[in-house]
N, C-alpha and C positions, 0 to 999 in steps of 0.2 A: 059501628063506632068510628071507624076511619072516615066515613062519609060525613058524619056529624062534625068531626073535628075540622075537615076541610071547609064545610059550610060556615063554621064558626070563624075560621081564619079569613074566609072571603068576606064575611060580614065586618070583621075588624078592618080589612083593607078598604071597604067601601066607606067606612066612617073616617078613615085617615085621608083618603084621596082629596076631598074638598079642602081639608086643612092645608095640604101641601101647596095648593094654588098653582096658577098658570106659570108663575116665574120659577117654580121649584123643580127644575130639571133633575131627574135621577141620574147619577153618574154611572152607577154599576148595578146590575142585577145578577144574582146567582140563582139558577133554577135547576129543577130536576134532582134535588138532593134529598137525603134523609137527615134532616137537621135536628139535632138534639139541642134544644134551646136553653135549658136550665131555667126556664120561665114557667112556674107552676100553672099559670093561667093559659099557657099555650105550649105544652111540653114538646111537641114535635111539629115540624113544618116541612115544606118542600123548597121554599125560596126566600131570598132576602133582597131588599132594595137598599142601596147606600147612596147618600148624598153628603158631600163635605165631610168625609171620613166617619160619618155616623150612620147607624141603621135607622131608616125611616119607615120601613114596613117589613113584616114577616108574615108569610102565609103560603097559599098554594101557588103553583107555577103559573097557572092561567091568569090569576088576578095580578100577580107581580109583573108579568109580561106587559100588562096594560099600562104600567107606569113608565115603560121605556119609550124613548123617541129616537130620532135618527142619530143622536150623539151619545146614546147610552151604550156602555160596554156590557155585553152579555157573557156570562160564564156558565157553561154547561157542567153541572156537578156530576153528571153521568151516574146518578143513583147511588153515589157514594155517601158514606157517613160523614157528617159535619158536626163539629163540636165547637164550643167557644174557645178562643185562644187560651192556651194554658198559661197559668201564672205561677211561676216558681217562687214559693214563699221564702226560700233561703238559699242564696248563692253567694259566692265570693268571686265576683265577675272578673275583675282585673286579674286576680291570682289564677283563675281558671284559664283566661285567655293567654296569660304569660306562659302557663304550663303547656299549652298546645304547641308552642315553639321551642320547648325545652326538652331535656332528656325524658324519655318515656319509660318509667320503671314499674308502673302499676301491675303489669302482667308478667314481670320477671318472676321466675319460679325457683330460683336458687341464688345463693351468694355469688356463684360463678357468673351467672347471667347478669346479675346486678352490677358486678364489677365490670364486665365486658361492655355493657351499654354505656356506663359512665365513661369508660376509656374511649370508646368510639366517638361519643359526643364531644369529649374534651378535645379530640384532634381536630374538630371542626371550628373550635372557638379561638378567638384572638387571645394572646397571652394576657393574663390578668383579668379576663372576663369571668364574672361570677356564674357558676352553674347552680341554678335554683329549681325549686318545685320538685318534680320527679314523681311523687306519690307512690313510694314503695310500700310493700306490705309483707313483712317477714312471716306472717301466718301462712303465706303461700309457699314458703321455702321448707325444705327438709334438710337438716332440722330447722324448726322455727325458732330462730334466735336473732337478737338485735345485731345489726352490723356495727363495725367499729371503723375508726378512721384508717387503721392499718390496712383494711381491705382495699382501699382506693388511693392511698397516698402516692404510691409509686406510679400510678397511671394519671395522676392529676398534679404534677409538680408545679405547674405554672398557672393553675386556675383554682381559686378558692371555691370549695363546694359547700352548698348549704341546701340539702335536699330533704323534703319532708316525708314523714310517714303519711299514709293515705288519709288519716284522720286530722292531719294538720296540727296535732298537739305534741308531736315529737319530731325532732330534726337530727340529721347527721351532718356534722362538719368534718372536713378533712383537716390535716395538720396545718395547711396554709391558712385556711379560714380561721382556725383557732389562734394562730400566730398573729394574724392581722387584728384579731379582737383582743389580744393580750391574755388569752386563756392559758393558765398553767395549773400545775398541781396545787398551787397555793390559792387559786381563785376560790372564793367562798361561795357556798350555796346561797340561793336567794329565796326569800319567802314566796310561796306559791309555785315554786319550780324545783326541778331536780337536774343536777349535773350527774350523769351516770359515770361511775368511776370503776377502774379495775381494782384488783386486790391490794395494789400498792398506793391507791388513791389518785392515780392519774386519770384525767378525763378520757373516756373512750371515744368521744365525739358525739355522743347522744345527749341532747338537751331537751327537757320536757317543760312545756307550758311557760311560766314566767322566766325560766332560765334561758329561753330562746333569745330574750332581749339582749343578752350578753354578746351575742354575735350579730344580731340584726341591726344593732345600732351603728355598726361600721359598714354595712352594705350601702353603697351609693344609691340615691333615689333615681328612679327611672326618668328618662327624658320625656318631653311632651310627645315626641314621635313614638317612643316605646309604649307610652300609655295608650295613645290612639290606636296603635297597631294591635295591642292586646285586647282592647275593647272591641275592635272590629272583628278580630278572630273569635272572640267570645260570642259576639252577636250572631255571626254566621252559624256557629254551632247551635246556638239557641233556636234560631229561626228554622234551621233544618229539622229540628225536633218539635216544631209547633209551639215553642215557648215565645209568646208575644209580650209578656211582662215578667220582670224579675225584681226581687227584693234583695238588694245588695247589702249583705251584712258586714262588709268591710274587712278590717284587719285586726290583728292582736298586737299587744306590746306597746312600748312607749311612743312609737312612731305611728300608731294606728290612725290618729286624727289627721296628722299631716299627710299620710299616704292616701286616706280617703278623700282629703281635699284635692290632692293631685288628680285623683280619678274623677271626681265630680267636675273639675275643670275640663277634663278630657270629654266627659259626656256633653258639657256645654259647647265645646269646640265642634264636636261632631254634629250636635243639634243645629248649630248655626250654619253648618255646611250641608244640611239636609241628609246627613249620613246616619243619624241615630234612628233606627227603625224599631228597636225593641224599647219598651217602656220600662223605666227604671225608678224604683223607690230606694233611695240610698240612706243608710243609717250611720250615725256617728256614735262613738263611745259614750256611755252614760256619764262616765267620770268627767267628761268635757262638755256636758250639756250647757254650761254657762255661756260657751262661745255662741251657741245658737240663740239662747235666751236673751243675751245682750243685744242681739240684732232684731229681736222681736219675731224670730222665725218660729212658726208652729208647724205641727204635723201637716204634711201635704202642701207645703209651700212650693210652687212651681207651675208646671204646665202638663199637658197630656203625655209628654215623653219623659219628664224628669221632675221628681219631687224629692224634697228633703224635709227634715223636721222630726224624725223619729230617732230613738237612741237604743243602744244595745249594751247589755252588761254580761258578765261571766260569773257563774256560781262555782264552776269546777272545771275539770279537764275532760278526759275521754276514757272510755272503757279499754280501748286497745293499748293506751299508754299507762294504764293502771293509775290514772290521776283523777278519774271520776270519784265523787265523794259519796260513800256508802255508810250505812249504819254498821254493817258487819264487814270484816276483812274479806279481801279477795280469796277465793278458794285456792288459786294457784300462786298467790303471793300473800300468805297469811300474816306477814309482818306489817301489812298496810291495808287500810280501808280507803285509800285516796285522801283527798283533803279539799278544803275550800280554795277557790281562786285567791290570788293576791287581793283582788277587789273585795271579796267576801270575808277576808280575814278580819276586816273591820266592819261588821254588819251595821253598826249605827251610822257610820259614814256613808255606806252604800245606801242605807235607807234615806238618809238626808238628801242624797243625790236623787233618789227616786221622787221624793216629795218636791224638790226643786224643779225637776224636769216635768213632773205632773202639773204643777201650778203654772209652768211656762207654756203648757199646751203641747208638750212633746210626748208622744206615745212610747211606751217602754216594752222592750223584749229582753228576756234573759236566758242565756244558754244554761241549761241544767241537764246533766246526764244521770248521775247516781241518785239513788232514792233519797238520801239525806239532802242532797243539793236541791232536789225538786220540792221536798217538804219545806225546806228553809225558805225558798223563794215564794212558795204558796203562803207561808206565814207572813212574809214581808208584804206581799200583795194584799192579804186580808187586813193587815194593819193599815195599809194605805187607804183601803176602801173605808175603814171605820173612822180613821182620823181626818181624812181629807174630803169625806162626803161622796155622795153618788155622782158619777160622771161617766160619760161614754169613753172609757180609757183604752179599750182594745188591748188590755194587758196580755202579754204572750209569754209562753215558755217555749224556747227553741229546743227541739229534740225530745224533751219529756220522755226519755228512753226507758228508765228503770224506775218504776213506781211501786210504792207500797199499796196494797189493795185499798186501805182506808183513805188514801190520798186521791184516788181516781175520781170519786164524786165531788171533790172540792173544786176541780176545774170548772164544772158547770155552775156550781153554787156561787163561785167567786167571779164568774164570767171571764175566766182565763182561757185564751185560745191556745190549743195545743198545736204548735207549728212543728210538724213531724216530717221525717224523710223515710218513706217506706223501703227504699232500696237498702238502707242500712240493715234492715232486719234479715234480708236474705244473704247479706255479706257477713255481718257480725254473727249471724246464726250458726255459722260454721264452727265457731270457737267460743261463743259467749258462755256456754254452760261450763266450759273448762275454767272460766274466770270467775263466775258468780254462782255456779251450781244450778240445779234444775228448779228448785223452789222459787228462787228469786226471778228466774227466767220466765215464769208463768205470767208475770205482769210486765214483761219487757216488750216494747213496741205494741202497747195494748190498745190498738186502734179500735177494735170492736167494743171493748169495755168502756173506752172513753166516749164513743158515740152513743152507746146504750145509756150512759149516764147523762147525756144531753150536751156533751162538749162540742164546740165548734172545732173541727179539724181543718188546718191549712196544710196542704201538701207542698213539698219542695224536694230538692235533691241534695242540697249541701255541696253542689259542685263547686270546687274542684274535687271534693272528697269522693263523690259518686257521680256517675253519668247524669247529665241534665235531662235525659230522655224520659218524658212522662210515661211512655209506653212501658218502659222498664219499671217505673214506679208503680203504675197500675197493676202490672203483672205481679210485682212483689207483694202489694197489699192484698191482692185477691187470691194468690196461691201460696205465699210464704215458702216457696221452694228454694232452699239454700243453694248458693252458687256451686257447692261441691257435689250436688246431685244426690245427697244422702237423705233428703226429706221430700220425697215425691208427693206426699199427701200434705205437706206443709209443716213447717216448724212451729209448734204450738198452734195447731190449726184452728182452735176455737177463737183465735184473734183475727181470722180472715174477715174481710169485708167484701161487699159487692162491688161490681164495676160501676154501678150508678153512684154509690157512695164515694168511690175513689175519684171519679170524674168531678163530682160536686166539690170535693176537697181541693182539687187542683184548679178549680175555676171560681165558683162562688165563695168557697171557704177562704181561698187565698186573697180574693178581692176584699172580702170583709176584714181579713186580718190587717190589711193596709188601709182600711177606711176608704176603699174605692169601689164599694159595691154599687154605687149609683152610676159609675162610669163604665164598668166592665164586669166580666164574670158570667154574663148570660147574653144570649142573642135575642135582644128585644129592642123595640123602638126607643130611640134616644141615646142608646149606648154606643160606645166606640165600635167600629166595624172590624173587630178582631175575631177571626175564626179560622178553623183548621179543617182541611179535607184529608180524611184518612183512607188508606188502601184497603182496610177491612172494617167490618161493622163490629166493633168491640163489644157492643151490647148483645150480640147474638153469636158470639164465639165462645168456645171453651176458653176460660181465662188462661190456660196453659199456652194457648196460641197467640196471646196478645203481644208477647214480646217480639213477635215476627211482624206485627203491623207497622207500616211505615207512614210517614207524613208525606202526602202527595203535594199539597199546597198549603202555604201559610199566608194568611191575609192579615195585614195590620193597617187599620184605618181605611179599609177598602182597597189597599194596594197589595198586589202580589209581591211579597218580599222573599218568597222561596217557592220554587216549583221543581218537583222531582221529575226529570225527563220531560216527556210530553203528557204528563198526567192531567193537566187542565187545558181546555181549549176555550178560546174567547173570540168574539167577533163583534162588529158593530151592528146594532139592530137595523133591520130593513123596514 
C-alpha cells in the first residue's frame, strides 16, 4: 500500500513538473518527513516543494529532490511528523500578548499567593500605571471564593488594578480603580452585568460582563508602541506552538470597536515592516457592523496575512461567572440561571443587526455558553436562513459549550459551525458539575456528538483564557483528563474524539470557519506553505503522551519562523 502511494505521488509530480517550466525555480524543499497532508486524495507524503510562499508539489523525497537546483534550500525533516500549520479559530490576540508582560495569576493557588504576586508586580510599576489582565482562577484556591478589593488595596495604593478571571467575564478592581471610575455604593447595576456587593451594598470590586464597562471606560488606550509590543509577544508565543493563523475575536464593552481598530492598525504597521508572520483574521462587534458595511468591506478583505470583514456577537456570559444563560438554575447558585447578554436583551435589534451584516457580506459568529443561549442563537440563525435565503454564510457559534440533546443535530442541519475550545473541558471539568449537575454535563463540550451529527468543528484555544498550545487542545479533546487528575479515563469519556479528528478541526475545520479553506488548512499544491514539524508522531502515540510533544519547527509561507534548538537542519542543494 505504501509503495502504491509513493508511486501515485511520483506520478503527480511528473505531471506537475512540466507545468512549472524552466523559469520556475523552487525556493525550498523539505524532504524525508512523515507528512500528514489533510488532503484526502494524498493523505500522506514524504516531501514538499515551495516557491513564492506557496506549495508547488507534494510527494516522495526522490521526486521532490529532482525539482531542486543550486539555489534551492533543502530542509531535512529527519523522519519527523509534519502537519499543516495550526489555525486557532478563537483568540484575543492583543489581550493575550498584553498579559504576557503583566502579573501572572493563573497558577496562583491561594488568596495569599494571589495577593503576593500582585504586590510584587506593583513594586515594579511606575506610580499610576494600571495593572491589568492577570487571569486568576478562584477555583484553584482553598477555599474557592471570589477575591475582594480589600485583599489587595494596601499593596497597590498607587496603581489602579483591573485583573480578570481566567474566563474574561469577571474582573477585580482595587479601591483606586473604583475611585477613578467613580464607583460607589450608589452606583446602579447595569443591564447584562453584575456589580457584586457585600451585605451592606458596597461594591466588593468584582464586576461581571456588561458591568465591566463601568471601569474599562476610564482605562487609557494603549500607545502604538504598546500595541505593537503586545502583538509581537503574542506572535512569538503562537509560532512557538505551531500556530500560523489566528482568528482574533477582539474585545468586549463599549470600547471594543475602537480597541480592535487600534490593534488592526498595529497589525498593518507590523505587516508593512515585514514583522507580521502569523496570519490574522480580525473580527469586529456585530453591533457596529455598519462601520464596515459603509466602506463596502466584506468578509476576508485584505491579504495573506491580515483580513477583516467578519463580526462577532454575544449571547451570554460564562459558566465560571454564573452569567451563562441556562433554562434551569445553577446547581450551586439556585437563585439564578444566568441571563442574556446586554446585546441579546433586545433580540429583535440583534436579529436586525444580523440581517444587516449578512446582506453586507459580513460573516457572523456569536458567543454562546449556556443551553438557552445556544438554543436562542440557533433560532435566530434558522430565521436568518429562512428569511434571507440560501447563502454561504459560515455562521458560527463560539464555544457552544452546554447544549440540550435536541439542539445538537441543529448545528449540521442549519450549517452552523461549532467553534470550540477543547482545553476548556479539562479545565472546567474540575468543577462544572458542581455548577450545573451531572445530567446537564453529559452534553457539555459535546465534540463527538456534534461530529456524529455532521457538524463542522473548528478548534481554537480562547487564549488568553487558555493556553494557545494545540498539543494541549488535542490532548484535551482525545483524553478529556481534567487538570486536577481526578478523571484519568476522561471526564464524560463518551465525548472523546480521535487525534485525526482533532487535527482536522485545528486545520481544515478552522480554515473553513474563516472561509479560507482554498488558501490553507492542508498541505497541497497551490496553498500557502504553512506547516509544522513535531517532536513526536501524534498519530502513533498514546493520546495521554501528546501533551509532551513539542513543536520543533514552524514554517509560514516557506519561511522558518520558529525553530526549537537545532531541531531542523538545512543546506543549499549541490
